[in-house]
C-alpha positions in Angstrom: 119.4 102.0 116.7 116.5 99.7 116.0 117.5 96.1 115.3 115.4 93.4 113.8 115.8 89.6 113.7 114.5 86.9 111.5 111.9 84.4 112.8 114.4 81.6 113.1 116.7 83.7 115.3 113.8 84.8 117.5 112.6 81.3 118.0 116.0 80.1 119.0 116.4 83.0 121.5 113.0 82.3 122.9 113.8 78.7 123.4 117.0 79.5 125.2 115.2 81.8 127.6 112.2 79.4 128.2 114.6 76.7 129.2 115.6 78.9 132.1 112.2 80.2 133.1 109.1 78.7 134.7 106.5 77.4 132.4 104.3 80.3 131.0 106.6 83.1 132.2 107.6 84.3 128.8 104.0 84.4 127.6 103.0 86.2 130.8 105.6 88.9 130.0 104.3 89.3 126.5 100.7 89.4 127.5 101.3 92.0 130.2 103.0 94.3 127.8 100.2 93.7 125.2 97.5 94.5 127.8 99.3 97.7 128.9 99.5 98.9 125.3 95.9 98.0 124.7 94.8 99.9 127.8 96.8 103.0 126.7 95.2 102.8 123.2 91.7 102.6 124.8 92.3 105.4 127.2 89.5 104.2 129.5 89.4 100.4 130.0 86.3 100.1 132.3 83.2 99.7 130.2 85.0 99.5 126.9 84.3 96.8 124.3 87.2 94.7 123.2 87.2 92.0 120.5 90.0 89.4 120.2 90.6 87.7 116.9 92.3 84.6 118.0 94.2 82.0 115.9 96.1 79.0 117.1 99.4 78.8 119.0 101.3 81.2 121.2 100.2 84.3 119.3 96.6 83.4 120.2 97.7 82.7 123.8 99.3 86.1 124.2 96.0 87.6 122.9 93.8 85.6 125.2 95.8 86.3 128.3 95.9 90.0 127.5 92.1 89.9 127.0 91.7 88.3 130.4 93.7 91.2 132.0 91.5 93.7 130.3 88.4 91.9 131.4 89.6 92.0 135.0 89.8 95.7 134.6 86.1 96.0 133.6 86.3 95.7 129.8 83.7 93.7 128.0 85.9 91.2 126.1 84.8 88.9 123.3 87.2 86.3 121.8 86.5 85.0 118.3 88.2 81.7 117.8 89.3 80.9 114.3 90.8 77.6 115.2 88.7 76.5 118.2 90.3 73.0 118.5 93.8 74.6 118.6 93.1 77.6 120.8 95.6 78.1 123.6 94.0 76.2 126.5 95.5 78.2 129.3 94.7 81.5 127.7 91.1 80.4 127.0 90.6 79.3 130.6 92.0 82.6 131.9 89.7 84.6 129.7 86.6 82.6 130.7 87.6 82.9 134.4 87.7 86.7 134.0 84.2 86.8 132.5 85.1 87.0 128.8 82.7 85.7 126.1 84.0 83.1 123.6 82.5 82.8 120.1 83.6 80.6 117.2 84.2 81.4 113.5 86.3 78.5 112.4 88.5 78.5 109.3 88.7 75.6 107.0 85.0 75.2 106.2 84.7 75.8 102.5 82.4 78.7 101.8 81.6 79.1 105.5 79.9 82.4 106.5 81.0 84.4 109.5 78.1 84.4 112.0 76.3 87.7 112.2 76.9 88.0 115.9 80.6 87.7 115.4 80.7 90.4 112.7 78.6 92.7 114.8 80.9 92.5 117.8 83.9 93.1 115.7 82.4 96.2 114.1 81.0 97.6 117.3 84.2 97.1 119.4 86.2 100.0 120.7 89.4 97.9 120.2 90.1 94.8 118.1 93.3 92.7 118.9 94.7 90.9 115.9 96.0 87.6 117.2 95.1 85.7 114.1 98.6 84.6 112.9 102.0 84.8 114.6 105.4 85.5 113.2 105.6 82.1 111.6 102.6 82.7 109.3 103.0 82.6 105.5 100.8 84.0 102.8 97.7 86.2 103.1 94.7 85.8 105.4 92.5 82.9 104.9 88.8 83.6 103.9 87.2 83.8 107.3 90.1 85.8 108.8 90.0 88.2 105.8 86.2 88.8 106.4 86.8 89.6 110.0 89.7 91.9 109.2 87.4 93.7 106.7 84.7 94.0 109.3 87.2 95.6 111.7 88.3 98.1 109.0 84.6 98.9 108.1 83.6 99.4 111.7 86.6 101.5 112.5 87.5 100.3 116.0 91.1 100.8 116.9 93.0 97.8 115.6 96.0 96.5 117.6 98.2 93.8 116.0 99.9 91.2 118.2 103.6 90.8 117.3 102.8 91.8 113.6 99.8 92.4 111.5 98.4 89.0 110.3 99.1 88.4 106.6 102.6 90.0 106.6 105.7 87.9 106.2 107.8 88.6 109.3 111.1 88.1 107.6 110.6 90.1 104.4 107.6 92.4 104.7 106.0 90.7 101.8 102.2 90.8 101.6 100.8 87.9 99.5 97.1 88.4 99.6 94.9 90.2 102.2 96.5 91.4 105.4 95.4 93.3 108.5 96.1 97.0 108.4 96.7 98.0 112.0 96.5 101.3 113.8 99.3 100.1 116.1 101.4 97.0 116.5 103.0 95.6 119.7 106.0 93.3 118.9 107.9 91.2 121.5 111.5 90.9 122.3 112.9 92.4 119.1 111.7 94.0 115.9 111.1 91.7 112.9 112.3 92.8 109.5 108.8 92.7 108.0 107.7 95.4 110.4 110.2 97.9 109.0 110.1 97.1 105.3 107.4 98.0 102.8 104.9 96.8 101.7 104.5 95.3 105.2 105.4 98.5 107.1 102.4 100.2 105.6 100.2 97.8 107.6 101.9 98.3 111.0 100.8 101.7 112.3 102.4 102.9 115.4 105.1 100.4 116.4 105.9 99.5 120.0 108.5 97.0 121.3 107.8 95.1 124.5 111.1 93.6 125.9 110.6 90.1 127.2 114.3 89.3 128.0 115.4 87.4 124.9 119.0 87.9 123.6 118.8 87.2 119.9 122.4 88.3 119.0 123.5 89.9 115.8 120.7 91.5 113.9 119.6 90.8 110.3 118.3 94.3 109.8 119.0 97.7 111.5 117.4 101.1 111.3 119.3 104.3 112.2 118.1 106.8 114.7 119.3 110.3 115.1 122.3 109.5 117.3 123.5 106.9 114.8 123.5 109.4 111.9 124.9 112.2 114.0 127.9 110.0 114.8 128.7 109.7 111.1 128.3 113.3 110.0 131.6 115.1 109.3 132.4 118.2 111.4 135.3 120.4 110.1 138.2 120.8 112.5 140.0 124.0 113.3 142.7 123.2 110.7 140.3 122.1 108.0 140.3 123.7 104.5 138.0 122.9 101.6 140.3 120.2 100.2 140.9 118.5 103.6 137.1 118.3 104.0 136.9 116.3 100.7 136.1 117.1 97.1 133.3 115.3 95.3 133.1 115.2 91.5 129.8 115.1 89.7 129.6 113.7 86.1 126.0 114.3 85.0 123.6 116.0 82.7 122.8 116.1 79.0 121.0 118.3 76.5 117.8 116.4 77.4 118.3 116.6 81.2 120.1 119.9 81.9 118.5 120.2 85.4 119.7 116.9 86.8 123.3 118.1 87.4 122.1 121.2 89.1 120.1 119.1 91.5 123.0 116.7 92.1 125.4 119.5 92.7 122.9 121.1 95.1 122.7 117.9 97.1 126.5 117.5 97.1 127.0 121.1 98.3 124.8 120.2 101.3 126.6 117.0 102.0 129.7 118.0 104.0 132.4 118.0 101.4 134.5 121.1 101.1 134.2 121.5 97.3 132.3 120.2 94.4 133.7 119.7 90.9 131.3 119.4 88.0 132.2 117.8 84.6 129.7 117.9 81.9 127.7 119.9 79.4 125.6 121.9 81.9 128.5 124.0 83.4 126.6 127.3 82.7 123.4 126.1 84.4 125.4 124.8 87.4 127.4 128.0 87.9 124.3 130.1 87.4 122.8 128.4 90.4 126.0 127.7 92.4 128.9 129.9 91.4 131.1 128.2 94.0 131.2 125.0 91.9 134.4 124.2 90.1 133.3 123.3 86.6 134.8 121.7 83.5 133.3 120.8 80.1 135.8 118.0 79.4 136.2 114.5 80.6 135.8 113.9 84.3 139.5 113.0 84.7 140.3 116.5 83.4 138.3 118.3 86.1 140.9 117.9 88.9 141.5 115.7 91.9 138.5 114.4 93.8 137.9 112.0 96.7 134.8 110.5 95.2 132.8 110.6 92.0 129.0 110.6 91.3 128.0 109.6 87.8 124.7 109.1 86.1 122.0 111.7 86.9 120.6 112.9 83.6 123.6 111.5 81.8 121.6 110.2 78.8 122.9 107.4 76.5 124.8 109.3 73.8 128.5 109.1 73.0 129.4 111.9 75.5 127.6 110.0 78.2 129.5 106.8 77.4 132.8 108.5 77.3 132.2 110.2 80.7 131.1 106.9 82.2 134.2 105.0 80.8 136.4 107.7 82.2 134.9 107.6 85.7 134.9 103.8 85.8 138.6 103.8 85.2 139.3 105.7 88.4 140.2 104.1 91.7 138.3 106.5 94.0 134.9 105.7 95.6 132.2 105.9 93.0 128.4 106.4 93.2 126.5 105.2 90.2 122.9 106.3 89.6 120.3 106.5 86.9 121.6 106.2 83.3 125.1 105.1 84.5 123.5 101.9 85.8 122.0 100.9 82.5 125.0 102.1 80.4 127.5 100.2 82.5 125.6 97.0 83.0 126.3 94.2 85.6 129.6 93.0 84.2 131.4 96.3 84.2 130.0 97.2 87.6 131.1 94.0 89.2 134.6 94.4 87.6 135.3 97.4 89.8 137.7 96.9 92.7 137.4 100.4 94.3 134.4 101.1 96.7 131.2 101.4 94.7 127.7 102.5 95.7 124.7 101.9 93.4 121.5 103.8 94.0 118.8 102.2 91.8 115.0 102.5 92.1 113.0 99.3 91.7 112.8 99.4 87.9 116.6 99.9 87.6 117.2 97.1 90.1 114.9 94.8 88.1 116.8 95.4 84.9 120.2 94.7 86.6 118.7 91.5 88.1 116.8 90.4 85.0 113.6 90.4 87.0 110.2 92.1 87.0 109.8 95.4 88.7 106.7 94.1 90.6 108.8 91.2 92.0 111.5 93.6 93.2 108.9 95.8 94.9 107.3 92.8 96.6 110.6 91.2 97.7 112.6 94.3 98.5 114.9 92.7 101.1 115.8 89.7 99.0 116.3 91.9 95.9 118.7 94.3 97.6 120.8 91.4 99.0 120.9 89.6 95.7 121.9 92.7 93.8 124.7 93.6 96.2 126.1 90.1 96.1 125.8 89.7 92.4 127.5 93.0 91.6 130.0 93.1 94.5 128.9 96.6 95.4 126.9 98.4 98.1 123.4 98.9 97.0 120.9 101.6 98.1 117.5 100.5 96.8 115.3 103.5 96.7 111.6 103.4 97.6 109.1 104.2 100.4 111.5 102.3 102.7 115.1 102.6 101.5 117.3 99.6 101.9 121.1 99.6 102.0 123.1 96.3 101.6 126.7 95.4 101.4 127.9 92.4 99.4 128.6 89.1 101.2 125.8 89.2 103.7 128.1 89.8 106.7 126.6 93.1 107.7 122.9 93.7 108.5 120.9 95.3 105.8 119.9 98.9 106.9 116.4 100.2 106.4 115.4 103.9 106.4 111.8 105.1 106.6 112.3 108.8 107.3 110.8 109.9 104.0 107.4 111.0 102.8 105.2 110.1 99.8 105.9 113.6 98.6 109.4 112.5 97.8 108.0 110.8 94.7 108.9 113.8 92.6 111.2 114.4 89.6 114.8 115.0 90.6 114.7 113.8 94.2 117.0 110.9 93.4 119.5 113.3 91.8 119.7 115.3 95.1 120.2 112.0 97.0 123.0 111.0 94.7 124.8 114.3 95.3 124.3 114.1 99.0 125.6 110.6 99.3 128.5 111.2 97.0 129.5 114.2 99.1 129.5 112.0 102.2 131.6 109.5 100.3 134.1 112.2 99.6 134.4 113.0 103.3 135.7 109.5 104.0 132.6 107.6 104.9 132.2 104.0 103.6 129.6 103.4 100.9 127.4 101.7 103.5 127.6 104.6 106.0 127.4 107.3 103.3 124.2 105.7 101.8 122.6 105.2 105.2 123.3 108.7 106.5 122.2 110.3 103.1 119.0 108.4 103.0 118.1 109.4 106.5 118.9 113.1 106.0 117.2 113.1 102.6 114.0 111.7 104.1 114.0 114.1 107.0 114.6 117.0 104.6 111.6 116.0 102.5 109.5 115.9 105.7 110.7 119.4 106.6 110.0 120.7 103.1 106.6 119.2 102.9 105.7 120.7 106.3 104.0 119.2 109.4 100.3 119.1 109.5 98.0 116.5 108.1 99.5 115.0 105.0 101.9 117.8 104.2 102.1 119.6 100.9 103.7 119.1 97.4 107.4 119.7 97.2 110.1 119.9 94.5 113.5 118.2 94.5 115.1 121.6 95.0 112.9 122.1 98.1 114.3 118.9 99.5 117.9 120.0 98.8 117.3 123.3 100.5 115.9 121.6 103.6 119.0 119.4 104.1 120.9 121.8 106.4 117.9 122.0 108.7 117.6 118.2 108.8 121.4 118.0 109.5 121.0 120.4 112.5 118.0 118.4 113.8 120.1 115.2 113.7 123.2 116.8 115.3 121.1 118.4 118.0 119.2 115.3 118.8 
């Protein structure tokens, strides 16, 4: 499992370690790891051209010491100082001693132009190291730094970010203004939340962790790997039958959206439960595709016993939809609420539930529940999912390019999933996810674990359906559902 920690936690852990180490030892560890990653990215160090974009503080020091190591191996290294008066003295001395060239392009001069020599060296480099701003930086790049970042992007050298791409908020992934878009990022000690959450994650490139010996303690964010998901997936025992494996109920569909329940049922059938009950107006469509489904056209409570309900996909907002929602809300089994159910129920009725509840909104639905703007939710995804979980007293899976799962109360780390693909932005994909997660709920997983495992499998299935190769290919929601068993096997087999 990948774990990430907030800046405050990282700083405290670094201080505890530095109090026990000789001066400069921690920076030496970071710089050595950075130089190693840079050398691997270059392939051939001797004779290569490396440009360092250097800000103030320890981040700039790491960059300068790594540049010195590359210079000693025969690279032509140029350091561009954005804050010459505050550049790390030891790192600067080490670079000069190794034969590195130092140029200045100071920030803070209103309207200042970047010297042409500086721009040329950035564009013509084989590798640019982004040491502009460390993990404590806030806001987008300042003007000179932004020009240098654009020059690097235009010239197309490989761009390696030091600890995180400059311009990204380390704690949240927010990007407020221009930011470096790296080909790779080397981060030290532990992952930072902003490296794993969009929009920041889109700027990170290939991500590499360099251990430096810190012990930051309990994480603020965690990301599942295969083994973590495999440990949660249900496996039938020799005495299992369809009812012991769990039964999930699906209350979904309307005249306007007859396909949504088919997709939700398909996802549920792939999710590990032994049986699926469907209650709603699309029974004929469901059984035409999946004759094994147990169907009912009455209220959900009339469909038979279930271990969990899924309500909302394609439900609509008519009288039948409201009656079905009221009926499901009155149950005491775990409940997943999606799509129309979220807007029909509203915050007060959701928060009134005492049984385990999982909400699966996209950014627009989350914004309506919070009374916020969608753009604000998309920019502040981590804060939004925490706030929504706390306010409604429910587990929340916030859908998006990186899916976030939060429990109320803030006692458990938020989970992030990035296994998906942009091809998942297709009609009905959320219905498949709801069915899959609801089925896992019915097998006995907690809302947090069911949501986390479902998001991981859903993303992997989408990748499988879209195919390998460059960019993949268009897929449908049904393609995703059909690829879930393959993704399940991949996870189980490691």
